[in-house]
C-alpha positions in Angstrom: 0.0 0.0 0.0 2.8 2.3 0.8 4.6 1.6 -2.5 1.4 2.2 -4.5 0.8 5.5 -2.7 4.3 6.7 -3.5 3.9 5.8 -7.2 0.7 7.7 -7.5 2.6 10.9 -6.5 4.5 10.9 -9.9 2.8 13.9 -11.5 4.0 16.6 -13.9 4.2 19.5 -11.4 6.5 17.5 -9.1 8.7 16.0 -11.8 9.2 19.0 -14.2 11.7 20.8 -11.9 13.8 17.7 -12.1 13.6 17.5 -16.0 14.1 21.2 -16.8 17.8 21.6 -15.8 18.8 18.8 -18.3 16.6 20.3 -21.0 18.3 23.8 -20.5 21.7 22.2 -20.6 20.8 20.4 -23.9 19.6 23.7 -25.4 22.8 25.4 -24.4 25.0 22.5 -25.5 26.3 22.2 -22.0 27.6 18.7 -20.9 24.9 16.2 -19.8 26.2 13.1 -18.1 24.9 9.6 -18.8 22.9 9.5 -15.5 21.2 12.8 -16.3 20.4 11.7 -19.8 18.9 8.3 -18.8 17.0 9.9 -15.9 15.4 12.3 -18.4 14.1 9.4 -20.5 12.9 7.6 -17.4 11.2 10.5 -15.8 9.4 11.6 -19.0 8.1 8.1 -19.5 6.9 7.7 -15.9 5.1 11.0 -15.9 3.3 10.3 -19.1 2.5 6.8 -17.9 0.8 7.8 -14.6 -0.4 11.4 -15.3 -2.9 11.4 -18.2 -2.6 15.2 -18.6 1.2 15.3 -18.4 2.0 15.0 -22.2 0.4 18.4 -23.2 1.9 20.0 -20.0 5.4 18.8 -20.9 4.9 20.0 -24.4 3.9 23.5 -23.3 6.7 23.7 -20.8 9.2 22.5 -23.4 7.8 25.1 -25.7 8.4 27.8 -23.1 12.0 26.7 -22.5 12.7 26.6 -26.3 11.2 30.1 -26.6 13.3 31.4 -23.8 16.5 30.0 -25.4 15.6 31.4 -28.8 14.9 34.8 -27.3 18.3 34.9 -25.7 19.9 33.8 -29.0 17.9 36.5 -30.8 19.4 39.2 -28.5 22.9 37.9 -29.1 22.4 38.0 -32.9 20.8 41.4 -33.1 23.6 42.9 -31.0 25.6 42.9 -34.3 24.9 45.7 -36.8 27.6 45.0 -39.3 26.5 42.5 -42.1 29.3 39.9 -41.8 29.2 40.0 -38.0 25.5 39.5 -38.1 25.8 36.5 -40.4 28.6 34.9 -38.2 26.5 35.3 -35.1 23.3 34.0 -36.7 25.2 31.0 -38.2 26.8 30.2 -34.9 23.5 30.3 -33.0 21.7 28.4 -35.7 24.2 25.5 -35.8 24.1 25.2 -32.0 20.3 25.1 -32.1 20.0 22.8 -35.1 22.4 20.3 -33.6 20.1 20.0 -30.5 17.1 19.5 -32.9 18.6 16.1 -33.4 19.2 15.2 -29.7 16.5 17.0 -27.7 13.5 15.2 -29.2 14.8 11.8 -28.3 13.7 11.7 -24.6 10.2 12.9 -25.6 9.0 10.0 -27.8 6.5 9.0 -25.1 5.1 12.6 -25.1 4.7 12.5 -28.8 2.9 9.1 -28.6 0.6 10.3 -26.0 -0.2 13.5 -27.9 -1.0 11.4 -30.9 -3.5 9.4 -28.8 -1.3 6.3 -28.8 -1.7 4.6 -25.4 -0.3 1.2 -26.3 1.8 -0.3 -23.5 3.9 -2.2 -26.0 7.1 -0.7 -27.4 6.1 2.4 -29.3 6.6 2.7 -33.0 10.0 4.2 -33.7 9.6 7.7 -35.2 12.0 9.1 -37.7 13.8 12.1 -36.3 12.4 14.3 -39.2 8.9 13.3 -38.2 9.3 14.3 -34.5 6.7 16.7 -33.1 9.4 18.2 -30.7 11.7 18.8 -33.6 8.9 20.5 -35.6 8.2 22.6 -32.5 11.9 23.6 -32.3 12.1 24.6 -36.0 8.8 26.4 -36.0 9.8 28.3 -32.9 13.1 29.4 -34.5 11.3 30.3 -37.6 8.7 32.5 -35.9 10.9 34.1 -33.2 14.1 34.9 -35.0 14.2 33.9 -38.6 11.1 35.8 -39.8 12.3 38.9 -38.1 15.8 39.0 -39.6 15.5 36.9 -42.8 15.5 40.1 -44.9 18.8 41.2 -43.4 20.2 37.7 -43.7 19.3 37.5 -47.4 20.5 41.0 -48.1 23.8 40.5 -46.3 24.4 37.1 -48.1 23.6 38.6 -51.5 26.0 41.5 -50.9 28.7 39.0 -50.2 28.0 37.1 -53.4 27.9 40.4 -55.3 31.3 41.3 -53.8 32.6 38.0 -55.0 31.4 38.6 -58.5 33.2 41.9 -58.4 36.4 40.2 -57.4 36.4 40.9 -53.7 37.5 38.2 -51.2 35.3 37.1 -48.3 34.5 34.0 -46.2 32.2 31.9 -48.4 31.2 29.8 -45.5 29.0 32.7 -44.3 26.7 32.3 -47.4 26.9 28.5 -47.2 25.8 28.7 -43.5 22.8 30.9 -44.3 21.9 28.5 -47.1 22.0 25.6 -44.7 19.7 27.4 -42.3 17.1 28.0 -45.0 17.4 24.4 -46.2 16.9 22.8 -42.7 14.3 25.3 -41.3 11.2 23.9 -43.0 9.1 21.5 -40.9 6.7 20.8 -43.7 7.0 17.0 -44.5 5.5 17.5 -47.9 8.0 20.2 -49.0 11.1 20.3 -46.8 12.8 22.9 -49.0 9.8 25.3 -49.1 11.4 28.1 -47.0 14.7 27.8 -48.8 13.0 27.9 -52.2 10.7 30.9 -51.4 13.4 32.9 -49.8 17.1 32.1 -50.4 16.8 30.7 -53.9 14.5 33.5 -55.1 16.8 36.2 -53.6 19.9 34.6 -55.1 18.3 34.3 -58.6 16.9 37.9 -58.5 20.2 39.4 -57.3 22.1 37.5 -60.1 19.7 38.8 -62.7 19.9 42.4 -61.5 23.7 42.2 -61.4 24.1 41.0 -65.0 21.3 43.0 -66.4 23.5 46.1 -66.1 26.9 44.5 -66.5 26.1 42.6 -69.7 24.6 45.6 -71.5 27.6 47.7 -70.7 30.1 45.1 -71.7 28.5 44.4 -75.0 28.4 48.1 -75.8 32.0 48.7 -74.9 33.6 45.5 -76.3 31.5 44.2 -79.3 29.8 40.9 -79.9 32.8 38.6 -80.3 34.4 39.7 -77.1 31.0 39.6 -75.4 30.5 36.0 -76.3 33.7 35.1 -74.5 32.5 37.2 -71.5 29.1 35.5 -71.5 30.5 32.0 -71.8 33.0 32.6 -69.0 30.3 34.1 -66.7 28.0 31.1 -67.3 30.7 28.7 -66.3 31.6 30.9 -63.3 28.0 31.2 -62.2 27.5 27.4 -62.5 30.5 26.8 -60.3 29.3 29.4 -57.8 25.8 27.9 -57.8 27.2 24.5 -57.0 28.9 26.1 -53.9 26.0 28.3 -52.7 22.8 26.6 -53.8 21.2 23.4 -52.7 22.1 20.7 -55.2 19.0 18.6 -54.8 16.5 21.4 -55.2 16.8 22.3 -58.9 18.1 25.7 -57.8 21.3 25.4 -59.9 19.3 24.8 -63.1 16.9 27.7 -62.2 20.0 30.0 -61.7 21.5 28.9 -65.0 18.3 29.5 -66.8 18.2 33.0 -65.4 21.8 33.6 -66.4 21.2 32.3 -70.0 18.1 34.6 -70.2 20.0 37.7 -69.1 23.4 37.0 -70.7 22.4 35.3 -74.0 18.7 35.4 -74.8 18.4 39.2 -74.2 21.1 39.7 -76.9 20.2 36.8 -79.1 19.5 38.7 -82.3 22.7 40.9 -81.9 24.9 37.8 -81.4 23.3 35.8 -84.3 23.8 38.7 -86.7 27.5 37.9 -86.7 27.0 34.2 -87.6 26.9 34.5 -91.4 30.1 36.4 -91.6 31.8 34.0 -89.1 30.8 31.0 -91.2 32.0 32.7 -94.4 35.4 33.5 -92.7 35.6 29.9 -91.3 36.1 31.3 -87.8 35.4 27.9 -86.2 36.5 28.8 -82.6 34.1 31.8 -82.5 31.4 29.7 -84.1 31.8 27.0 -81.5 31.5 29.6 -78.8 28.3 31.0 -80.4 27.0 27.5 -80.8 27.5 26.6 -77.1 25.8 29.8 -76.1 22.9 29.6 -78.4 22.3 25.9 -77.7 21.2 26.9 -74.2 18.5 29.2 -75.6 15.2 27.7 -76.7 15.2 27.6 -80.5 18.5 29.5 -80.4 20.3 27.5 -83.1 17.6 27.6 -85.7 19.0 30.8 -87.2 22.5 29.2 -87.2 21.2 26.2 -89.0 19.7 28.4 -91.7 22.9 30.4 -92.0 25.0 27.2 -92.4 22.6 25.9 -95.1 22.7 29.2 -97.0 26.5 29.3 -96.8 27.0 25.7 -98.0 24.6 26.2 -100.9 26.0 29.6 -102.1 29.7 28.7 -101.5 29.3 25.3 -103.1 27.5 26.7 -106.2 29.9 29.6 -106.5 32.9 27.2 -106.3 31.4 24.9 -109.0 30.6 27.8 -111.3 34.1 29.2 -111.1 35.5 26.0 -112.7 32.4 25.0 -114.6 34.1 24.9 -118.0 36.7 22.4 -116.7 34.6 20.1 -114.5 31.7 19.8 -116.9 34.1 18.1 -119.3 36.2 16.2 -116.8 34.4 13.9 -114.5 37.5 13.3 -112.4 37.9 16.9 -111.6 34.1 17.2 -111.0 34.0 14.5 -108.4 37.2 15.7 -106.8 35.7 19.1 -106.5 32.5 17.7 -105.0 34.5 15.7 -102.5 36.7 18.6 -101.6 33.5 20.7 -100.8 32.1 17.9 -98.7 35.3 17.6 -96.7 35.5 21.3 -96.2 31.9 21.6 -95.0 32.2 18.5 -92.8 35.3 20.0 -91.2 33.5 23.2 -90.6 30.6 21.3 -88.9 33.0 19.2 -86.9 35.1 22.0 -85.5 32.5 24.7 -85.1 29.5 22.7 -84.1 31.1 19.5 -82.7 29.2 17.3 -85.2 25.9 18.2 -83.7 23.3 16.0 -85.5 21.2 19.0 -86.3 24.1 20.8 -88.1 25.0 17.5 -89.9 21.4 17.4 -91.1 21.7 21.0 -92.4 25.0 20.2 -94.1 23.4 17.2 -95.8 20.4 19.2 -96.9 22.5 22.0 -98.4 25.1 19.7 -99.9 22.3 17.7 -101.5 21.0 20.9 -103.1 24.5 21.6 -104.5 24.8 18.1 -105.9 21.4 18.2 -107.6 21.7 21.8 -108.8 20.9 22.4 -112.5 22.4 25.9 -113.0 25.8 24.4 -113.9 25.1 20.8 -114.8 21.8 20.5 -116.7 20.3 17.3 -118.1 16.9 17.5 -119.8 14.8 14.3 -119.4 12.1 14.3 -122.1 9.0 12.1 -121.7 7.8 10.7 -124.9 4.1 10.3 -125.0 1.6 10.0 -127.7 1.9 13.2 -129.6 4.7 15.8 -129.1 7.5 15.1 -126.7 7.0 16.8 -123.3 10.0 18.0 -121.4 10.1 17.5 -117.7 11.9 19.8 -115.3 15.7 19.8 -116.0 17.9 17.7 -113.7 21.5 17.7 -112.6 24.2 16.0 -114.7 25.8 14.8 -111.5 24.6 11.2 -111.8 26.0 11.0 -115.3 29.4 12.5 -114.3 29.6 10.2 -111.3 29.1 7.2 -113.5 31.8 8.5 -115.9 34.2 8.8 -113.0 33.5 5.2 -111.9 34.2 4.2 -115.4 37.6 6.0 -115.4 38.5 4.1 -112.2 37.3 0.7 -113.3 38.4 0.8 -116.9 42.0 0.4 -118.1 42.9 4.1 -118.2 45.9 6.2 -117.3 44.1 7.1 -114.0 43.4 3.5 -113.0 47.0 2.5 -113.9 48.7 5.1 -111.7 46.5 4.3 -108.7 47.0 1.4 -106.3 44.1 -1.1 -105.7 43.5 0.5 -102.3 43.4 4.0 -103.7 40.9 2.9 -106.4 38.7 1.4 -103.7 38.9 4.6 -101.6 37.8 6.7 -104.6 35.0 4.4 -105.4 33.8 4.7 -101.8 34.0 8.4 -102.3 31.7 8.2 -105.3 29.2 6.2 -103.2 29.4 8.9 -100.6 28.4 11.5 -103.1 25.8 9.2 -104.6 23.9 9.2 -101.3 23.1 12.8 -102.0 22.0 12.3 -105.6 18.3 12.7 -105.9 17.8 10.9 -109.2 19.8 7.7 -108.8 18.0 6.1 -111.7 20.0 8.3 -114.0 23.3 7.0 -112.4 22.0 3.5 -112.8 21.4 3.9 -116.5 24.8 5.4 -117.2 26.7 3.0 -114.9 25.2 0.1 -116.7 26.1 1.5 -120.1 29.8 1.9 -119.0 29.8 -1.6 -117.4 28.5 -3.0 -120.7 31.5 -1.3 -122.6 34.0 -2.6 -120.2 32.8 -6.2 -120.2 32.4 -6.4 -124.0 35.8 -4.9 -124.7 37.5 -6.8 -121.8 38.6 -3.3 -120.6 38.1 -3.8 -116.9 41.2 -2.9 -114.9 40.2 -5.2 -112.0 37.4 -7.8 -112.3 37.3 -8.2 -108.5 36.7 -4.5 -108.1 33.9 -4.7 -110.7 32.0 -7.3 -108.7 32.7 -5.5 -105.4 31.2 -2.3 -106.9 27.9 -4.2 -107.5 27.8 -5.2 -103.8 28.7 -1.7 -102.6 25.8 -0.4 -104.7 23.5 -2.9 -102.9 24.8 -1.7 -99.5 24.0 2.0 -100.3 20.4 1.1 -101.0 20.2 0.8 -104.8 17.1 -1.1 -105.9 17.6 -4.9 -105.7 16.3 -5.5 -109.3 18.9 -3.1 -110.7 21.8 -4.6 -108.7 20.6 -8.1 -109.6 20.6 -7.2 -113.3 24.3 -6.1 -113.0 25.1 -9.4 -111.3 23.5 -11.3 -114.2 25.8 -9.4 -116.6 28.8 -10.9 -114.9 27.3 -14.4 -115.0 26.5 -13.9 -118.7 30.2 -13.1 -119.5 31.4 -16.2 -117.7 28.9 -18.4 -119.5 29.8 -16.7 -122.8 33.5 -17.5 -122.3 32.7 -21.2 -122.1 30.5 -21.0 -125.2 33.3 -19.1 -127.1 35.8 -21.8 -126.2 33.5 -24.6 -127.4 32.8 -22.7 -130.7 36.5 -22.2 -131.3 37.2 -25.9 -130.9 34.5 -26.9 -133.4 35.3 -24.0 -135.8 39.0 -24.9 -135.8 38.3 -28.4 -137.2 36.5 -27.0 -140.3 38.2 -23.6 -140.8 41.6 -24.0 -139.4 43.7 -21.4 -137.4 41.3 -18.5 -138.3 39.1 -19.8 -135.5 41.6 -18.5 -132.9 41.0 -14.9 -134.1 37.3 -15.1 -133.5 35.7 -14.2 -130.2 31.9 -14.3 -129.7 29.9 -13.0 -126.8 26.4 -14.5 -126.4 24.6 -12.4 -123.9 21.1 -12.1 -122.4 19.3 -9.4 -124.3 17.1 -8.4 -121.4 20.1 -7.6 -119.2 22.3 -6.0 -121.8 20.5 -4.2 -124.6 17.2 -3.1 -126.2 15.8 -4.1 -129.5 15.7 -0.5 -130.7 19.5 -0.5 -130.6 19.9 -2.9 -133.5 21.3 -1.0 -136.5 21.5 -2.3 -140.1 25.0 -2.4 -141.7 26.6 -4.1 -144.7 29.2 -6.5 -143.3 32.3 -7.7 -145.1 31.9 -11.1 -146.7 34.2 -12.7 -144.3 31.9 -11.7 -141.4 28.8 -12.6 -143.3 30.0 -16.2 -143.8 30.9 -16.4 -140.1 27.4 -15.5 -138.8 25.5 -18.6 -140.0 28.2 -20.8 -138.4 27.7 -19.2 -135.0 23.9 -19.4 -135.3 24.1 -23.1 -136.2 26.4 -23.8 -133.3 24.2 -22.0 -130.8 21.0 -23.7 -132.2 22.5 -27.1 -131.5 23.4 -26.1 -128.0 20.1 -24.3 -127.1 17.2 -25.4 -129.3 14.4 -22.8 -129.5 16.5 -19.8 -128.7 17.2 -17.1 -131.2 20.3 -15.0 -131.6 20.0 -11.3 -132.4 23.2 -9.6 -133.7 24.2 -6.2 -132.2 26.9 -5.1 -134.7 27.4 -1.7 -133.0 28.7 -3.6 -130.0 31.3 -5.5 -132.0 34.9 -4.6 -133.0 37.8 -6.3 -134.8 41.3 -5.8 -136.1 42.1 -5.2 -139.8 45.4 -4.8 -141.6 45.9 -1.6 -143.5 48.7 -1.2 -146.1 49.9 1.9 -147.9 53.2 3.1 -149.3 54.4 4.1 -145.9 54.0 0.7 -144.3 51.7 -1.9 -142.9 49.5 -1.3 -139.8 47.1 -3.2 -137.7 44.0 -1.2 -136.9 41.5 -1.9 -134.1 38.1 -0.7 -135.4 34.4 -0.9 -134.7 32.2 -2.9 -137.1 30.8 0.4 -138.5 34.3 1.7 -139.2 35.2 -1.7 -140.8 32.1 -1.5 -143.1 33.1 2.0 -144.2 36.8 1.2 -144.8 36.0 -2.0 -146.8 34.4 0.3 -149.4 38.0 1.1 -150.5 39.2 -2.5 -150.4 38.9 -3.0 -154.1 39.6 0.6 -155.1 42.1 2.0 -152.6 42.9 5.2 -154.5 39.4 6.3 -155.4 37.5 9.3 -154.0 34.1 8.2 -152.8 31.2 10.6 -152.0 29.2 10.5 -148.8 26.1 9.3 -150.7 28.0 6.3 -152.2 29.5 5.4 -148.8 26.0 5.4 -147.3 24.8 3.0 -150.1 27.9 0.8 -149.6 27.8 0.6 -145.8 23.9 0.7 -145.5 24.5 2.7 -142.2 21.8 5.1 -141.0 22.7 8.7 -141.5 23.6 9.6 -137.9 25.8 6.5 -137.5 27.6 7.1 -140.8 28.4 10.7 -139.9 29.7 9.7 -136.5 31.8 6.9 -138.0 33.3 9.0 -140.7 34.2 11.7 -138.2 36.1 9.1 -136.1 38.2 8.3 -139.2 38.9 11.8 -140.4 39.3 13.6 -137.1 40.5 10.9 -134.6 42.2 12.9 -131.7 45.0 10.5 -130.9 46.6 10.3 -134.4 48.6 13.0 -136.1 48.0 11.6 -139.6 44.3 10.7 -140.2 43.3 7.5 -141.9 40.9 9.3 -144.3 41.0 12.7 -145.9 38.0 14.6 -147.1 36.8 17.7 -148.9 35.3 20.3 -148.4 36.4 21.1 -144.8 33.7 21.1 -142.2 33.6 21.8 -138.5 31.4 18.9 -137.4 30.0 15.7 -138.8 26.6 17.3 -139.1 28.1 19.5 -141.9 28.8 16.6 -144.3 26.8 16.7 -147.5 25.9 14.1 -150.1 28.8 15.4 -152.3 31.4 15.4 -149.6 34.3 13.3 -150.9 36.5 10.9 -148.8 39.7 9.1 -149.8 42.4 7.0 -148.1 45.4 8.9 -146.8 48.5 7.4 -148.5 50.6 9.2 -145.9 48.9 7.6 -142.9 51.3 6.2 -140.4 52.0 5.6 -136.8 54.2 8.4 -135.3 56.1 7.7 -132.1 58.4 10.2 -130.4 58.2 12.3 -133.6 59.4 9.5 -135.8 57.3 7.8 -138.5 56.9 4.0 -138.0 56.6 1.6 -140.9 54.7 -1.0 -138.8 52.6 -0.7 -135.8 49.2 -1.1 -134.2 46.7 1.6 -133.3 43.2 1.6 -131.9 40.6 3.8 -133.6 37.8 2.6 -131.3 38.5 5.2 -128.6 35.7 4.7 -126.1 33.6 2.4 -128.2 30.1 3.9 -128.5 28.0 1.0 -127.5 24.9 3.1 -127.7 23.7 4.5 -131.0 22.5 8.0 -131.6 19.0 6.8 -131.6 19.4 4.8 -128.4 21.0 7.8 -126.6 17.8 9.8 -127.2 15.8 6.8 -126.1 17.9 6.5 -122.9 16.5 9.7 -121.5 13.1 8.9 -122.7 13.5 5.5 -121.2 14.4 7.0 -117.8 11.3 9.1 -117.8 9.1 6.2 -119.0 10.6 3.9 -116.3 9.8 6.5 -113.7 6.2 6.5 -114.8 6.1 2.7 -114.5 7.8 2.8 -111.1 5.3 5.3 -109.8 2.4 3.1 -111.0 3.9 0.0 -109.4 4.5 1.7 -106.1 0.9 3.1 -106.0 -0.6 -0.3 -106.6 1.8 -1.9 -104.1 0.6 0.6 -101.4 -3.1 0.2 -102.3 -2.8 -3.6 -102.2 -1.5 -3.4 -98.7 -3.7 -0.6 -97.4 -6.9 -1.2 -99.4 -8.1 2.3 -98.6 -5.8 5.3 -98.1 -5.9 9.1 -98.1 -4.2 11.2 -100.8 -1.8 12.8 -98.4 -0.7 9.4 -96.9 -0.4 7.9 -100.3 2.0 10.6 -101.4 4.1 10.2 -98.2 4.5 6.5 -98.6 5.1 6.8 -102.3 8.0 9.1 -101.9 9.4 6.9 -99.2 9.4 3.9 -101.5 10.9 5.7 -104.5 13.5 7.9 -102.6 16.4 5.6 -103.5 15.7 6.0 -107.2 14.2 9.4 -107.7 11.7 11.8 -106.2 8.5 12.0 -108.1 6.9 15.4 -108.7 3.4 16.1 -107.5 2.3 16.5 -111.1 3.6 13.1 -112.0 1.9 11.5 -109.0 -1.4 13.1 -109.9 -1.2 12.1 -113.6 -0.5 8.4 -112.7 -3.3 8.3 -110.1 -5.7 9.6 -112.8 -4.3 7.0 -115.3 -4.8 4.2 -112.7 -8.3 5.4 -111.9 -9.2 5.6 -115.6 -7.9 2.0 -116.2 -9.8 0.7 -113.2 -6.9 -0.2 -111.0 -8.2 2.0 -108.2 -11.1 4.4 -107.6 -12.0 7.4 -105.4 -14.1 6.8 -102.3 -17.6 8.0 -103.1 -18.0 9.4 -99.6 -14.6 11.2 -99.6 -12.9 12.1 -102.8 -9.6 12.5 -101.0 -9.4 8.8 -100.3 -8.6 6.0 -102.8 -9.7 2.4 -102.8 -7.9 -0.5 -104.4 -9.9 -2.4 -107.1 -8.8 -6.1 -107.3 
């Protein structure tokens, strides 16, 4: 009974005087021994356990003690009027107080549980220190009693110190950091623990930074000019970023907010003035200054759009100006043309790399402008006519770039002085360069047509410098996205040549039995007409009797091998060697079949003069081919003494008349090193014209016609898959399918849609005329 009576006397009023001295010591950071510390825990627990009203009483008493301590701290802080002294005093008091915010709440867990109506006798749920009601009480008391009264002076003093640092003055940076820590830790709001910091310190820091540079930046730009200002702005951005990492809270987003403010006041405000310098810098190739401008403008929303446009304009104008300056040379020399294009590409790529660190957006602008240079028609113009029923309609002119690229490939792959002086690796590197330029060519179908024509020449004349490179080139074209049907057709050409070699060997063995050694001088090439030529290329010509007798033998041989197949002879693709004798000597001449037919007109009358009209009757050649052939015999550029002479003099083969007379030059000879040779061999073939005058005209018409067919095929392919599609979507998908060959014009697309509708391949949707429906 006595013990119970004694226990019932444990009430707040009696026990508080025992607890208060330890609490005051903790607030003042005076030493508290282990016994006092443990007694405080025990006493608080006992009081709350036996006195139901003790928890709120302890809380109010604790609040009074905290308020008294903060009041004394306030007096000590406000005793200082000088800014730095005030900051030092505040930071010292704050750090002392904040440290106790960690320890003082610990003994009062039982109070917090009681206040929260938790009367469980089991072990209480462990509270996180940040969630402590006592800690919240301490922070709120500090906030209300001292911070709200002097935060204006604190912020002002801290911002003055930062401003002094910006002006180059030295001070103790820990003062600003200490103030920042106070703001960061003061908030007791569990939802936003940085609220006080963000609404006060961060805002003041950003605003003071803006006001500082608003004046400084304007003055510096006025006094030092744009180029020096860019260095100043870039340096200040780096400086402010470093300073922000020191003075602002890293996890709050403050640093980014500060940098956004600096960019606004240092760069965005003068965006137009800075960008006005960009075109001249690009023109002068001032890569360091451009890189500085790029790094500044890349921080500004949409800041580099103007720079992208300036780069495009420069590449387009500089590229075209460069090409026009040497237009007379490069339009005639495909090697110089391609080298010039590659030099431009490397120059502009270096500019983008050094000035814009290969930013993908600038690489895209480079590609767009370079593509415009490659496909420009002001220097290199190629008219693609489209033959329809009725008069020929000319489409928009196109660039000759695809043709010149194909010519350059031919120089590298054919036995030429260029291919002979280059190593295998150098030839491969140059072919890769061609493929690089080819990526920018808009109408790749033109390149395909010319490349195939050159490949045909090389394979028929056995003029390839490296057969391995020829086959590699086919695969490289496949890798860069050339249409599979085109690349496969080139592959079949190589297969045809290999099969033809076997047939040729078999024919020689049989022909040798009946005709003797002459068989060894005969070479036949039996090729697939679909892959190599068109029927319209066949040209009539009167062959020498020796060749006329040889043709039935070949046809009979092939008929026995492949019953049901028919041979078609393409004489314009053939060549041979004849022996020419005159009073100077005896010479072996490599000639085309057409040249042979003309020269054999003098075989029985070597000293006669023959008119153009009689030569036409004797050779049976069409007028365009006869004129071209005669010109190659009277004005061949590689011989000093021409094989034929003629009268009257003309400037071009078009000027020959029916009465123009031709005769054999008795003084014809081979001249080497200025000395006349009595014997020798010379080729009059030059670059054998494997396409006739008529077929060359049809080539361009064929390109246009093939484009029409490709557009129709693509439209049907899309409609088969979609069944129903809008006009806009159809055009998008159509361009995507055809982009590796050519870019169809809107007019062409519209015409082919109408043709397909008219021929019932598709129809317009009756409910919406802008939609099309596939008709099976």
